[in-house]
C-alpha positions as CSV (number, residue, x, y, z in Angstrom):
1,M,40.2,58.3,10.9
2,V,43.8,57.3,10.1
3,P,44.1,54.9,7.2
4,E,45.7,51.5,7.9
5,Q,49.4,51.6,6.9
6,N,49.7,48.0,5.9
7,N,46.7,47.8,3.6
8,P,48.0,47.9,0.0
9,N,44.5,48.6,-1.3
10,N,44.2,51.8,0.6
11,Q,43.7,54.6,-1.8
12,R,44.2,57.5,0.7
13,S,47.8,58.5,1.2
14,L,49.2,59.1,4.7
15,R,50.3,62.7,5.4
16,A,52.4,64.2,8.1
17,S,51.2,67.3,10.0
18,N,53.0,69.5,7.5
19,G,51.0,68.0,4.6
20,K,53.9,66.0,3.1
21,P,53.4,62.3,2.4
22,L,54.8,60.0,5.0
23,I,57.6,57.7,4.0
24,L,56.6,54.2,5.1
25,G,59.1,51.5,5.9
26,Q,62.4,51.6,7.6
27,S,65.6,53.1,6.3
28,R,68.7,50.9,6.3
29,S,72.2,51.9,6.3
30,L,74.7,50.5,3.8
31,S,77.1,47.8,4.6
32,D,80.8,48.6,4.3
33,Y,81.0,46.4,1.2
34,E,78.0,48.2,-0.5
35,A,79.4,51.6,0.4
36,A,82.8,50.7,-1.1
37,L,81.2,49.5,-4.3
38,I,79.1,52.7,-4.7
39,Q,82.2,54.8,-3.9
40,R,84.2,53.1,-6.6
41,M,81.4,53.4,-9.1
42,I,81.0,57.2,-8.4
43,R,84.8,57.8,-8.7
44,E,85.0,55.8,-12.0
45,E,82.0,57.6,-13.4
46,Q,83.3,61.0,-12.5
47,H,86.8,60.2,-13.7
48,S,87.8,61.8,-10.4
49,S,91.5,62.2,-9.7
50,R,90.8,64.0,-6.4
51,A,92.5,62.3,-3.5
52,L,90.4,61.5,-0.5
53,E,93.5,62.1,1.7
54,I,96.3,64.6,1.5
55,P,99.6,62.8,0.8
56,K,102.2,63.4,3.6
57,E,104.7,64.7,1.2
58,D,102.3,67.5,0.2
59,L,101.9,68.8,3.7
60,A,103.8,71.8,4.9
61,Q,106.3,71.1,7.7
62,E,104.3,73.1,10.2
63,A,101.0,71.4,9.2
64,T,99.6,68.8,11.6
65,T,97.4,65.9,10.9
66,R,97.1,64.8,14.5
67,M,94.9,66.3,17.2
68,R,96.3,67.3,20.5
69,P,95.5,64.6,23.1
70,E,93.0,66.8,25.0
71,V,91.2,67.6,21.7
72,A,91.1,64.0,20.7
73,E,89.6,63.1,24.1
74,V,86.7,65.6,23.7
75,I,86.1,64.5,20.1
76,A,86.0,60.8,21.3
77,A,83.7,61.6,24.2
78,S,81.2,63.3,21.9
79,R,81.2,60.5,19.4
80,V,81.3,63.1,16.6
81,R,83.8,61.3,14.5
82,E,81.7,58.1,14.5
83,I,78.6,59.9,13.4
84,L,80.4,61.9,10.7
85,Q,82.0,58.6,9.4
86,M,78.5,57.1,9.1
87,F,77.2,60.2,7.4
88,N,80.2,60.1,4.9
89,R,79.6,56.4,4.2
90,D,75.8,56.4,4.0
91,Y,75.1,59.8,2.4
92,L,78.2,60.9,0.7
93,Y,79.2,57.4,-0.4
94,G,82.7,57.9,1.0
95,Q,83.4,60.9,-1.1
96,G,84.0,63.2,1.9
97,R,87.5,63.8,3.2
98,F,88.5,64.0,6.9
99,D,91.3,66.3,7.9
100,E,92.6,66.4,11.5
101,Y,94.1,69.5,12.9
102,E,95.7,70.3,16.2
103,G,92.5,71.8,17.4
104,G,89.8,69.8,15.7
105,L,88.3,67.8,12.9
106,L,87.0,68.8,9.5
107,L,84.8,66.9,7.1
108,K,84.9,68.3,3.5
109,W,82.8,67.2,0.5
110,G,81.9,68.6,-2.9
111,D,84.0,70.2,-5.6
112,G,84.5,73.6,-7.0
113,Y,81.7,75.9,-6.2
114,S,79.8,73.3,-4.1
115,R,82.6,72.6,-1.5
116,K,81.0,72.3,1.9
117,H,82.4,71.3,5.3
118,I,81.6,70.5,8.9
119,W,84.2,71.9,11.2
120,V,84.4,70.7,14.8
121,S,87.0,72.1,17.2
122,V,87.7,72.1,20.9
123,E,88.5,75.2,23.0
124,N,88.9,75.2,26.8
125,G,87.3,71.8,27.1
126,N,84.2,72.8,25.1
127,L,83.1,71.3,21.8
128,L,82.6,73.9,19.0
129,F,80.5,73.5,15.9
130,E,81.1,76.2,13.2
131,T,77.6,77.3,12.0
132,S,76.5,78.5,8.6
133,H,74.7,81.5,10.2
134,M,76.4,84.7,11.2
135,R,73.9,85.8,13.8
136,K,73.1,84.5,17.2
137,C,70.2,82.0,17.0
138,S,67.7,81.0,19.6
139,K,69.9,78.2,21.1
140,P,71.4,79.2,24.5
141,Y,74.9,77.9,23.5
142,C,75.1,79.9,20.2
143,T,77.7,82.6,19.9
144,G,76.6,83.8,16.5
145,T,79.2,81.8,14.5
146,H,79.6,78.7,16.7
147,H,77.6,76.4,18.8
148,V,79.6,75.9,22.0
149,L,78.8,72.7,24.0
150,S,80.0,72.0,27.5
151,R,80.9,68.5,28.7
152,E,77.4,67.9,30.0
153,Q,76.0,68.9,26.5
154,Y,78.5,67.1,24.2
155,T,78.2,63.8,26.1
156,N,74.4,63.9,25.4
157,L,74.1,61.8,22.2
158,D,70.7,63.2,21.3
159,L,72.0,66.8,21.4
160,I,75.0,65.8,19.2
161,N,72.7,64.1,16.7
162,Q,70.5,67.2,16.6
163,E,73.5,69.5,16.0
164,L,75.0,67.3,13.3
165,A,71.7,66.9,11.6
166,E,71.3,70.6,11.4
167,L,74.9,71.0,10.1
168,F,74.2,68.3,7.5
169,R,71.2,70.2,6.3
170,R,72.9,73.6,6.4
171,P,76.7,73.0,6.1
172,V,79.2,75.7,6.0
173,Q,80.1,76.6,2.4
174,E,83.7,77.5,1.6
175,P,84.0,81.0,0.1
176,T,85.1,81.1,-3.5
177,D,88.5,82.7,-4.2
178,D,87.0,85.0,-7.0
């Protein structure tokens, strides 16, 4: 017998199949205004001087901050940027930094030893996600260091959401320079 979810007098807690308590209710994303307030509060509390964007004068001449048109087309078709921007706003409270490169897009967050990133690039019309594992996993599109999605795969929003969810849970950590 499953207890009624809406009965506040119910003494038994609901549990998922893995034994963890279920979270009842619906999540809600932050409004842009709420996200901006939280971002400002975090930056003030941390006394952070870290810029969320690289000033143009600090970029090397050969550096690019613009994707090639064919790369931008694949990134747009996959909707990766939109999903990463929502993640940055709702979970990182705008503390992540986006960098564009000729061949892809990078979302970085964290400081010092906890710097993490999600790197998305395009090669030969395929979308590549850099993975945190160094061995081939069970997915048929895994190369060992990247998940390579063809056009049919990267236009499947469910698959993109699954891949990004996995990358959010297990992001690639930048190696320390020690």
